[in-house]
N, C-alpha and C positions, 0 to 999 in steps of 0.2 A: 520510324522517324528517316528520311532520306536527306543527306546534305549535299544538296544539288542544285542548281538553278538551271532550269529547262530553257530558259529564254535565251541566256546568254550563250548557250550550247547551241541552240538553233542558229544564231548569229555567227556563231564560229563556223558551222557546218556550211553556212551560204558563203562565206568567205573562202573556203576550200573548194567548193564546186567551181568558184570563179577562177580560183588560182591554186590547183591541186599541188603545185610544187612546194606550196608552204609546208605541206605535211610531210615532207621528205628534207626540209631545210635544218639543219642541226642547231640553226639559231633557235627553233622552236621544237626542243624535244618533248615528245608525247609519251605517255606509259605504253610500252610495247606490247602490254597485254590489254590495250583498250579500256584501263580501268578510270580513264578519265571520263568515260561516257557510262552511264548508269542505268538507261533503258535499253531493250533489245533494239527499238528503231534507231536509237543513236549510234550504237555499237555496229549495226549493220550497215548504215549510211556511210560513217566514217571508214570501217573497213573496205567498203567497196571504192571509195575515194582513192584510199591509200593503194590498193591494188590496181586501179586505174592509172593512178600516178606513175606507179612503177614500170607501167607497158608505155609510158609515154605521153599519155594525155595531160595537157595543160590547163584547160577549161573543159569541164565535165557538164555536158547538157543532160537534160532528163532522160533524152533517149540513150544516151551512152550509158548512164546510170542503170537504166531499167534492162538493157541489153545483156549488162553484167548480171545484174540480180537474178534474171529468168534462169540461169544456169544452176541456181541454189535454191530448192524447192523451199527450204525453212525460211531462207532469206526473203526469199519473193512473198511468201505468206505473210510474214510478219510486215513487210512494207506494206501491202494493201489493206490489211487489217488497221493500219496505223495512219490510214488517209492517203497513202503513197502519194500520186502525182500531185494532188490538191496540196498535201503537206509541204511536197519541194517547191511547188509554186510560190507557197505562202512564205517559205524562209528565205527564198531567193530575193523577196523584197525587203527584208528585214535587214540583213546584214550589209555594212558598209566596209569595204576592203580598207579605206584607209584608217579603220578603228581596230583593225586585227590583232595589234600587239595589245590593245586593251582587252579584248575577248580572252585572248589566249590567257594573259595573266590571271583572269578570273576563275577561268575553267581550271587552271593548274591551283588556285586558290583553294577551290573547293576539294579537289583532290588531295591537297597536303591535310587538310583538315581531316578529312576521311581516314586518310592513312594513319594520321595520329590517333584517330579514335581505334582503329583496328589492331594497333600496338598496344591499346590498353591505357593510353593518356586520358586525363580529364580535358575535355575539349570546350567545357562550359564558358571560358573566356572569349570564344569565337562563336559557338553553336549551343545556345541555351534550350533544352528538350523542352522547357516549361513555356516557352514562347512559340508564336505562330512564325510559320516558315518566311512569311514575307516580312515579319520584323528581325530576324536572323538575318536575311539577306541585307536589308536595309542596313544592318549593323556593321556589314563588311565593306562597306562603299569605301571608307578609307584604308582598309586593311591590304597589305602587300602579302605575297608568299615569304618574303623574309621577316616579316614580322612575326608570322608563324612559327617559321624555323628557330629564329632568336629567341622566342618566348619557351620553346620546349629545349632547347640547347641550354639556355640559361638555367632552367632546371636541374638538366644533367650535369652541368658544370657546377652547379651549387653543390650536388651530392659528390661529384668527384673530388673537389676541393675539400670535402668533409672527410671522406674515408680512404682516398687513394693514396699509395706511399709516395707517388711521385708528383710533386706539387712544385707551382711556380712560384709561389708566394708564401712565405713563411716567416714568424717572428720568433726569436728565442734569444737568450743571454748567451754571446758567444762563450764556448767552452763548456756549456751544458753537456754532461753525460759524455765528455770526450774519452773518458777510458773505455767506454763501449765501444765508441767509433775506433778507438786505437786497437782493442781487440778484434773487431769486425776485420780491419785491414789485414790482419794475419791470416785468416781464412778466406777471406774476399778481397783482394787487392784492387785497387781502381784501376780497371783495365777495359778497355773497349772492346768490339769486336775486331776480327782478324782482317788486316789486309792482307793480298796474297804476298806482299814484300814484307819478310821477316825484320828487315832493317826498318822500315818505317813503322812497324809493331814498336821498335826499340825506342824509336825516336819519339813517336806520339802516345805511346802506352796503348796501342791499337787504334781503332777506328772510335776514338772516344768522343762523345757531344756531337760537334758539326764542323766536319771537314771539307775545306775548300781547294780544288784543284784549279792551278790557272795555266793556260797553255794557248798557242796560236791556233787559229782557225785550221782545222783539219790535222790538228796536232795528236789526234788519239786520246780526247778527253773522255768521250763517251765509251770508246771501248775499254780503256783501262780502269774507268768507274765501274762498268758493268763487269769486270773480272773480277774488281774488289767485292761487288756485290755477289757475285758467284761463289767468292771464296767462304762468305760466311752462310751461304744459303743452301747451296746444292747437296744432294745427299752423298754422291759420288763424283770422282773425276779421273780421268787418264793419267797414268803415272808413267812418264817415259821410261823411266830407270827399270822399273818393275814391269813394263810393256803390259799392264793390266789396270782396269778399273779397281779403285781403291776407295774405301770409304773416306768421306770427308770429316776428320775429327774436329775441323775448326767451325763446322755448321752450328749457328746459333738459333735458326729456326726460320720462318716465313720472311718475306722480305718485299717491297715494292720498288719498282722503277717507275719513275714518270715521265713519259716520254713527251717532248715537243716538237721533234724535227725529223725522226727516223720512220720509215714505212715498218710498222710492227711485225708483220709476217715476213716480209721480205728481206728486211735488213735486221731487225731487232734479234728475231729467233737465230737467225744464222750466227750472229755474234755469240751468243749465249752457248750454242750447240758446238760451236766451234772450241769456245773454251773447255767445256765439260770433255770433249771427246778428244781435244789435241789435233783435231784435223783442221788444215787451213782453211779458213772460210771460202777462198778462192775454188777450192775444190768443191765444197758444198752448194755454193751457188752455181757454179758450172756443170754440176751433176756428173762430174767426172772423178773417179776415186782411184786411188793407189791400192794396191791389194790390202784386204783387211780393213780399209778405211769406211766402206759403206756399213759395213756390220758395228762399227764403233759409234758411227753416227746415228746408225738407228737405235742403238742401246741408248746412246745419250738423248735422244729425244724421251725416251721412258724415264729417264733419270730426271729430267726437267718437268715432266708432268706431275712426279711425286714430290718436288721439291718446294712447292708453295712459293713461287717467285712469280708475284702479281705484277702485272703492267696495266696501266692507266695512260691512255693518249689524250693529251690534252695541249693542244697546240695554241689555243685560244685562251690559254690560262690568266688568271688574275690573282692577286695575294689571297683572295677569298677562296677561290677554287682550290688553290694548293693547300691552303690551311685545312679547309674541309676534308679533302681528300687524305691527307695525310693522318688526321685524326679520325677519321673512318676506319682506314685500315689498322691504325695502331690499336684502336678500343675495339674494334669487331672483328677482324682479321689476325689480330695479335701479332702483327709485324716486330720484328726485332731490330730491322735495319731498312732504310729507304735512300734511295738514290733520286735525286731530282737533278735531271740531265743536264740542264744549262741554264745558267742565271742570264736573262736578257730581257730586253725591253720589246714586247710583241704588239705596242699599242693599246693593247686592251688593259693590261696591267697599268700603264700610265693614266689611261682614262680612269679607269677605277680609282687610283689614288687621289688624282685631281679633283674628282667628286667628293673624296671623303674629306680632303683638308682645303678643297676651295681655291687651291693655289695651283696654276700650271707647273707640271714638273720637269725640271732638267733630267738628261740621261744620268747622269751620277746620283740625283736623287730618287731615280726611280728602283735603279738597282741597289742602291743601299736600303731603301724602305723593303725591298724583296728579301735580302739577305736579313734584314732584320726579323722580318716576320718567320721565315725558317727558322732561325735561332729560337725564336721564343716558342714556336711549335715544338722544336726538338726538345727543349726543356720541359714543356708541358706534357709530352708523351714520352719521354725517357728513352727514346730509341736512339739508335747513331744514325746520322745524317750525313750523306756525303753528295756535293755538288760541285760544278765546274764554273768558271767564268773566262771568258777570252783574255788574253792580253790586249796592250793598247801599242804595242811595237817599241816601247821604250827600252824593253830588254836588249835591242839590239845594240844599243850604246852604252850598256853598262857592263863592267867587269863582272858584277854577279847581280841576279836580280833582286829587287825588291817589291816591297808592296806598291811602288809607284807604277809598277808595269801593269796594274790591273785595270781592265776596262771599267770605267764607271768611277776611278778614284780609289786611293789608299785606305779611306776610312771603312771600307768593307772588312779590311782584316780584323777591325777591333770585334767584331760580331762573332768571329768563329773560333773554336777550340786550337785549329790547327790549320796552316795554310801552307801549301808547295806549288811552287810552280815547274812545270816540266817542258824542257825545250832540249833540242838536240845540241850535242857538245860542239862548243866552237873549237876552231883550229888551235887555239892557244891552249884550250883545256886537253885536247887530243895530245899534243906535244909533251904537255908537263906532267903528263899522268901515264905515258907510255910506259915507263919501268913498271907501273903497278899493274898491269894488264895480267890476268891469269890466262891460263891456256886450256883448252877443251881437251877431250880424252885421246885426240889424235895429235895434240901437240900444237895445236895452232892457237895464236893469240886470240882472246875473245876481245874484239874492239867495241866499246859502249857506243850505243847510238840514243841515248836519252841520259838526260841529268835531272835529278829531281833537287831543286834548290829549297830548302826549308825556310821558309819565311817567317813563320811563327809554329811555336808549340807549346800551347798553355800548360804549364805543369811539366815539360821536357826538361830532362838534366843536361841536355846538349844545347850548345850555343846557337843564335840565330845564323842563317846564310851558310850552313854546312850543306855540302853536295853528298849527292847519293849516285853515283853512276850504274847505269842498268843497261842491260841488253833486253831489249822489249820486241816480241812477235806480234805486230798488231793483226797478223793473220789469225793469232789463237788467242790474243789477248794475253798471253802468258808472259811473266817477266822474271829475270835472272838478275840479281843484285850482285855487282861485282865488286865494289869497294867505294870507301868514302872520304871525301876530302874536307879540309876547312874552304873558307871563301877564297882562299888564295892559292888552291891545288895542292895544298900541303896534304900528306896522309893523315887521317885520325881513323882511332879505332870506335865503332859504335856497336854496342852489344845488340845481337838480334835476339827478338823475342818470338817464340813459337806460343799461339794461343790457341788451345784446344779444349774442348768439352772433356770433362770426366768419363 
């Protein structure tokens, strides 16, 4: 029994011969091991088209195809045994490039069903082995890939809701078994994963639930979010005081960074390595090191490889793609923390939400919907989730930032466990707090260059709008907490919290 539609594959290959750039277009991802094609003839024609496309061929003639295949004895033999030129001439008449999207969706539909079959799922809803192939094929006319995925995911969600200890929806009488809950807090207090800032740990009880960071464009959102992710992920990091790499006692386990804007190897990896090694990122990307730094960077690369910090690049994200990615890594890679780089409207997410609601979406509605989905998936998976959003400029005219400075509207804050805004200190804040400045080991006052304004801390024992003054080094992502004030720049005491694994 082969779950396959030879005819639609023939038409798809016809389109690819006429425009081979389609097989390299990220809009149409194919199985990298050619498992979308189940016959040797189809596999070899597909493989030849891909390799010629990579060489710059945009339209592939029979002559081009055969010249390439002749270099490979097995490929050439299979090609000729299956009709060769006559086969290619026939399929070239079948496919209409205007219908490529339809051919592609059908081919991927059959691949999806085969994949679920190989994983041991009962696929009889879509393909009945007791029926003829043509009847099964006819039965898939109105079925989409999403229908198949939703069916099997629905089965899994049902089991997960039944057996998982982390659930989104539960019914109970308030107060039931509270004595047990009270006792459990004595051994396992309600604390999230660790920020690199012990002060923020004290305010938010760690990175608990969904934490949102607000900043100006270019204000260091991605760098500091990645530094927080490193704090609860990497196995070791460079300790400036000890002048050595030390074990990271705050490591919780594997984590995920969902990237939307940065170049992952040229920009993202150096940010992470700079944090681990304590070496300025500019030294790394310039390839010029001070004494001892190159060895530190090299060792940091080994630490990163063993730390299980996964990166997914998703610039064309939608709500669905983000939720699916987070669930996949939470349930299959067992991540403990996720950082979604940057809450924004890329056009794809707006179109997706508009199709779902049948209503055109304003910018604020899109961002709110995205924040809402992130909170839902955080609750469902039980991981810690951090993300960032850009400010709207209103903070420039505020004595202290509030939720009104968030791009997309202040309603987003309702969906988070904690929200903080970070901006450079204003002249008034510098002058008001100068007596609070501490000195470095050389006796030089440390001037703060960043202020974290606490907009919301669900469950926090501290009031809203307190300020955490910091010295941040964007070259390494490292942060030093200096002192705290209330919203009027009066000093207040905040208990720091060190979160470490036993």
